[in-house]
C-alpha positions as YAML, in Angstrom:
chain: A
units: angstrom
residues:
- id: 1
  name: MET
  ca: [-8.01, -17.88, 27.00]
- id: 2
  name: PRO
  ca: [-10.38, -19.03, 23.79]
- id: 3
  name: VAL
  ca: [-11.58, -15.84, 22.76]
- id: 4
  name: ALA
  ca: [-7.48, -14.28, 23.20]
- id: 5
  name: LEU
  ca: [-6.63, -17.69, 20.57]
- id: 6
  name: ALA
  ca: [-10.01, -16.74, 18.19]
- id: 7
  name: LEU
  ca: [-8.22, -13.51, 18.19]
- id: 8
  name: GLY
  ca: [-4.88, -14.08, 16.90]
- id: 9
  name: GLY
  ca: [-6.31, -16.69, 14.63]
- id: 10
  name: ALA
  ca: [-7.83, -13.95, 12.82]
- id: 11
  name: LEU
  ca: [-5.55, -11.67, 13.07]
- id: 12
  name: LEU
  ca: [-3.03, -14.36, 11.71]
- id: 13
  name: LEU
  ca: [-5.41, -15.18, 8.59]
- id: 14
  name: LEU
  ca: [-5.54, -11.31, 8.08]
- id: 15
  name: LEU
  ca: [-1.54, -10.78, 8.27]
- id: 16
  name: VAL
  ca: [-1.12, -13.75, 5.55]
- id: 17
  name: PRO
  ca: [-2.19, -12.11, 2.61]
- id: 18
  name: ALA
  ca: [0.05, -9.10, 3.87]
- id: 19
  name: LEU
  ca: [2.92, -11.32, 4.60]
- id: 20
  name: ARG
  ca: [2.55, -12.87, 1.24]
- id: 21
  name: ARG
  ca: [2.77, -9.76, -0.99]
- id: 22
  name: GLY
  ca: [5.47, -8.39, 0.84]
- id: 23
  name: LEU
  ca: [7.68, -11.52, 0.74]
- id: 24
  name: GLY
  ca: [6.55, -11.61, -3.44]
- id: 25
  name: ARG
  ca: [7.87, -8.40, -3.42]
- id: 26
  name: LEU
  ca: [10.93, -8.80, -1.49]
- id: 27
  name: LEU
  ca: [11.72, -11.96, -3.93]
- id: 28
  name: ALA
  ca: [11.11, -9.75, -7.33]
- id: 29
  name: LEU
  ca: [13.54, -7.11, -5.90]
- id: 30
  name: ALA
  ca: [16.24, -9.84, -5.12]
- id: 31
  name: ALA
  ca: [15.77, -11.49, -8.82]
- id: 32
  name: ARG
  ca: [16.18, -7.83, -10.42]
- id: 33
  name: THR
  ca: [19.28, -7.03, -8.13]
- id: 34
  name: LEU
  ca: [20.66, -10.54, -9.68]
- id: 35
  name: ALA
  ca: [19.78, -9.36, -13.04]
- id: 36
  name: GLY
  ca: [21.41, -6.02, -12.34]
- id: 37
  name: LEU
  ca: [24.16, -7.58, -11.00]
- id: 38
  name: GLY
  ca: [24.59, -9.55, -14.20]
- id: 39
  name: ALA
  ca: [24.40, -6.57, -16.35]
- id: 40
  name: LEU
  ca: [27.22, -4.87, -14.31]
- id: 41
  name: ALA
  ca: [29.65, -7.72, -14.65]
- id: 42
  name: ALA
  ca: [28.73, -8.06, -18.61]
- id: 43
  name: LEU
  ca: [28.97, -4.15, -18.34]
- id: 44
  name: ARG
  ca: [32.40, -4.33, -17.09]
- id: 45
  name: ALA
  ca: [33.87, -7.45, -19.26]
- id: 46
  name: ALA
  ca: [32.37, -5.69, -22.46]
- id: 47
  name: GLY
  ca: [32.42, -2.06, -21.81]
- id: 48
  name: ALA
  ca: [35.87, -1.00, -20.05]
- id: 49
  name: GLY
  ca: [37.43, -1.15, -23.21]
- id: 50
  name: ALA
  ca: [35.34, -0.49, -25.81]
- id: 51
  name: VAL
  ca: [33.61, 2.21, -24.10]
- id: 52
  name: GLY
  ca: [35.38, 2.99, -21.58]
- id: 53
  name: VAL
  ca: [32.74, 2.74, -18.93]
- id: 54
  name: THR
  ca: [33.90, 1.17, -15.59]
- id: 55
  name: LEU
  ca: [31.14, 0.61, -12.73]
- id: 56
  name: GLY
  ca: [31.83, -1.72, -10.26]
- id: 57
  name: VAL
  ca: [30.31, -4.69, -9.62]
- id: 58
  name: ASN
  ca: [29.04, -4.68, -5.89]
- id: 59
  name: LEU
  ca: [25.56, -4.93, -4.15]
- id: 60
  name: PHE
  ca: [25.02, -1.05, -3.56]
- id: 61
  name: ASN
  ca: [25.58, -0.34, -7.62]
- id: 62
  name: ALA
  ca: [23.08, -3.87, -8.28]
- id: 63
  name: LEU
  ca: [20.28, -2.98, -5.83]
- id: 64
  name: THR
  ca: [20.29, 0.46, -7.53]
- id: 65
  name: LEU
  ca: [19.85, -1.18, -10.79]
- id: 66
  name: GLY
  ca: [17.35, -3.06, -9.32]
- id: 67
  name: LEU
  ca: [14.98, -0.32, -7.97]
- id: 68
  name: LEU
  ca: [15.58, 1.83, -10.36]
- id: 69
  name: GLY
  ca: [16.50, 0.38, -14.08]
- id: 70
  name: LEU
  ca: [17.66, 1.77, -16.77]
- id: 71
  name: PRO
  ca: [17.70, 5.45, -14.76]
- id: 72
  name: GLY
  ca: [19.41, 3.73, -11.96]
- id: 73
  name: LEU
  ca: [22.04, 2.97, -14.97]
- id: 74
  name: ALA
  ca: [22.33, 5.97, -15.49]
- id: 75
  name: LEU
  ca: [22.33, 7.78, -12.84]
- id: 76
  name: LEU
  ca: [25.27, 5.52, -11.65]
- id: 77
  name: LEU
  ca: [27.09, 6.32, -14.45]
- id: 78
  name: LEU
  ca: [26.61, 10.32, -14.23]
- id: 79
  name: PHE
  ca: [27.89, 9.93, -10.74]
- id: 80
  name: ASN
  ca: [30.80, 8.43, -11.72]
- id: 81
  name: TRP
  ca: [31.43, 10.41, -14.15]
- id: 82
  name: LEU
  ca: [30.92, 13.79, -11.94]
- id: 83
  name: THR
  ca: [33.45, 12.03, -9.29]
- id: 84
  name: ARG
  ca: [35.92, 12.28, -12.02]
- id: 85
  name: LEU
  ca: [36.21, 15.41, -12.61]
...
């Protein structure tokens, strides 16, 4: 029993840094997704009348912007344009 506890403690000590990195990446993705959501809302407010660009403000689009950034915005706009043809 003490050997199992020692092995479990050692395994936990090895896993804690990995879990922290994963949690940090998840929090970074959440922050980038929220920034993407804000960018979509701003684009919808400003771009709909001025440029004619309309993208839905939803979680999928925000995650695309959060993961890919500006190329993700270009991808969403291209997909939106292709589906309107």
